[in-house]
C-alpha positions as CSV (number, residue, x, y, z in Angstrom):
1,M,82.5,115.0,100.5
2,K,82.9,116.1,96.9
3,C,84.8,119.4,97.4
4,A,86.5,119.1,94.0
5,E,83.1,119.4,92.4
6,C,82.0,122.4,94.5
7,K,81.9,125.7,92.6
8,D,81.5,128.3,95.3
9,K,83.7,127.0,98.2
10,Q,81.7,128.7,100.9
11,C,84.0,127.2,103.4
12,Y,86.6,129.8,102.3
13,E,84.1,132.3,103.8
14,G,83.5,130.3,107.0
15,K,80.6,128.0,106.2
16,D,80.8,124.5,107.8
17,C,79.5,122.0,105.3
18,T,80.5,119.0,107.4
19,G,78.9,119.4,110.8
20,F,82.1,118.3,112.5
21,R,83.9,121.6,112.9
22,K,83.9,121.5,116.7
23,E,85.1,117.9,116.8
24,V,88.0,118.6,114.5
25,K,89.0,121.9,116.2
26,K,89.6,119.9,119.4
27,E,92.3,117.8,117.6
28,Y,94.6,120.8,117.1
29,K,96.6,120.6,120.3
30,N,100.1,119.8,121.4
31,E,102.4,118.9,118.4
32,D,99.5,119.3,115.9
33,K,98.9,122.8,117.0
34,K,102.6,123.7,116.8
35,V,102.7,122.3,113.2
36,M,99.7,124.4,112.3
37,E,101.2,127.5,113.9
38,A,104.5,127.0,112.0
39,A,102.6,126.5,108.7
40,A,100.6,129.6,109.3
41,F,103.7,131.6,110.1
42,L,105.3,130.4,106.8
43,E,102.3,131.3,104.8
44,S,101.9,134.7,106.3
45,S,105.6,135.5,106.2
46,Y,106.8,134.0,103.0
47,Y,103.8,133.7,100.7
48,M,105.0,133.8,97.1
49,K,108.5,134.5,98.3
50,F,110.0,131.0,99.2
51,C,110.2,127.9,97.0
52,R,109.3,124.6,98.6
53,L,112.9,123.8,99.7
54,E,113.2,127.2,101.4
55,E,109.8,126.6,103.1
56,L,111.0,123.3,104.4
57,I,114.1,124.9,105.9
58,A,112.1,127.7,107.5
59,F,109.5,125.3,108.8
60,C,112.1,123.0,110.4
61,K,113.7,126.0,112.1
62,K,110.4,127.3,113.4
63,M,109.6,123.8,114.7
64,G,113.0,123.6,116.4
65,Y,113.9,120.4,114.5
66,K,117.6,119.4,114.6
67,K,117.6,115.9,113.0
68,L,116.1,115.4,109.6
69,G,115.8,112.2,107.5
70,L,116.1,112.2,103.7
71,A,114.5,109.2,102.1
72,F,115.3,109.3,98.4
73,C,115.1,107.3,95.2
74,V,118.3,106.1,93.7
75,G,117.2,107.7,90.4
76,L,117.4,111.1,92.1
77,Q,120.8,110.5,93.7
78,E,122.2,113.8,92.3
79,E,119.3,115.8,93.5
80,A,119.4,114.1,96.9
81,E,123.1,114.9,97.2
82,V,122.4,118.7,96.6
83,I,119.4,118.7,98.9
84,N,121.5,117.0,101.6
85,R,124.3,119.6,101.2
86,I,121.8,122.4,101.6
87,L,120.0,120.9,104.6
88,K,123.3,120.1,106.3
89,K,124.0,123.8,106.7
90,D,121.3,124.0,109.4
91,F,120.5,120.4,110.4
92,E,121.9,117.0,111.2
93,V,120.8,115.0,108.2
94,Y,120.5,111.3,107.8
95,S,119.9,110.0,104.3
96,V,118.8,106.6,103.0
97,C,118.6,105.4,99.5
98,C,115.6,103.3,98.3
99,K,117.8,100.3,97.6
100,V,118.9,100.0,101.2
101,C,119.7,96.4,102.3
102,G,120.1,95.3,98.7
103,I,117.2,92.8,98.7
104,D,116.8,90.9,95.5
105,K,113.3,91.5,93.9
106,K,113.1,87.7,93.4
107,E,113.0,87.2,97.2
108,F,109.6,88.8,97.1
109,G,108.5,87.4,93.8
110,L,108.6,90.8,92.2
111,P,109.2,91.3,88.4
112,N,112.4,92.9,87.2
113,I,112.6,95.7,84.7
114,R,115.2,93.7,82.8
115,Q,115.0,90.0,83.5
116,E,118.6,89.2,82.7
117,R,120.1,91.1,85.6
118,F,120.0,91.3,89.4
119,E,117.7,94.1,90.6
120,A,117.5,95.2,94.2
121,T,114.0,96.0,95.3
122,C,113.1,99.4,96.6
123,N,112.8,99.1,100.4
124,P,110.6,101.8,101.9
125,I,110.2,99.9,105.2
126,G,114.0,99.6,105.4
127,Q,114.3,103.4,104.7
128,A,111.8,104.1,107.5
129,T,113.6,101.7,109.8
130,A,117.0,103.3,109.2
131,L,115.6,106.8,109.9
132,N,113.6,105.6,112.9
133,R,116.8,104.2,114.4
134,K,118.4,107.6,114.1
135,K,115.4,109.2,115.8
136,T,114.8,111.8,113.1
137,E,112.3,114.5,113.9
138,L,111.0,115.0,110.4
139,N,111.6,112.8,107.3
140,V,111.7,114.3,103.8
141,A,110.6,112.1,100.8
142,V,112.5,112.7,97.6
143,G,111.1,110.9,94.6
144,L,109.9,107.7,96.2
145,C,107.9,105.5,93.8
146,M,104.1,105.4,94.0
147,G,103.2,102.9,96.7
148,H,106.7,103.0,98.2
149,D,106.0,106.5,99.4
150,I,102.9,105.1,101.1
151,L,104.8,102.4,102.9
152,F,107.5,104.8,103.9
153,S,105.0,107.2,105.4
154,K,103.2,104.4,107.2
155,H,106.3,103.0,108.8
156,S,108.1,106.3,109.7
157,K,107.8,107.2,113.3
158,A,108.6,110.8,112.5
159,P,106.2,112.9,110.4
160,V,106.9,112.9,106.7
161,T,106.8,115.6,104.1
162,T,107.3,115.2,100.4
163,L,109.7,117.5,98.7
164,V,109.8,115.7,95.3
165,V,107.1,113.5,93.8
166,K,108.4,111.0,91.3
167,D,107.0,111.3,87.8
168,R,109.4,109.7,85.3
169,V,107.4,110.9,82.3
170,L,106.9,114.5,83.3
171,A,110.3,115.4,84.8
172,H,109.0,114.9,88.4
173,N,106.2,117.4,87.8
174,P,102.9,115.4,88.0
175,L,100.8,118.5,87.6
176,G,102.2,118.8,84.0
177,A,99.5,116.3,83.1
178,I,96.9,118.7,84.4
179,Y,98.4,121.9,83.0
180,S,98.8,120.5,79.5
181,G,95.5,120.5,77.7
182,Y,97.0,118.2,75.1
183,Y,98.1,115.6,77.6
184,R,94.8,115.7,79.5
185,K,92.9,115.1,76.3
186,K,95.3,112.4,75.0
187,S,95.7,110.5,78.2
188,F,92.5,111.1,80.2
189,E,90.0,112.2,77.5
190,I,89.0,115.4,79.3
191,K,89.5,119.0,78.4
């Protein structure tokens, strides 16, 4: 598949370029079908009306979720605190910081940012474990590092959605690199 290079997107008009439409359609059952129904409800009801955080709340209500997990980066502590306060109005929220368990980077042979000090490693498996033990129904990732987000998602028993993607350079807006012609040209040598 090379959909990003396709110019006419005939799939948008109903064309099946894959040959596996029937096979895939059969997979949308039970919980997966319920997720698709909730997503379609949000799109049809709140298109261009809700921000991502409002969509998250509406989605969770539509799905009937009661217990949410919030896995956040310590660098986004303030943002996580506000998100937690907002979500707690409607849900039971369990939050876990990336430095959970306080494991020294040296125990894994990982490099420090500053060699002269103790640095706890990020612990995405620990974050998933903490939320798994609380039996959360949906986990929300807030600014987890590249790679750590992958491990968190892999080890989470509950489905995971990302509310915030970490991008230290572009104020947590990774699409800034795409929207800025200057940045694209300077960093990626494309217009």
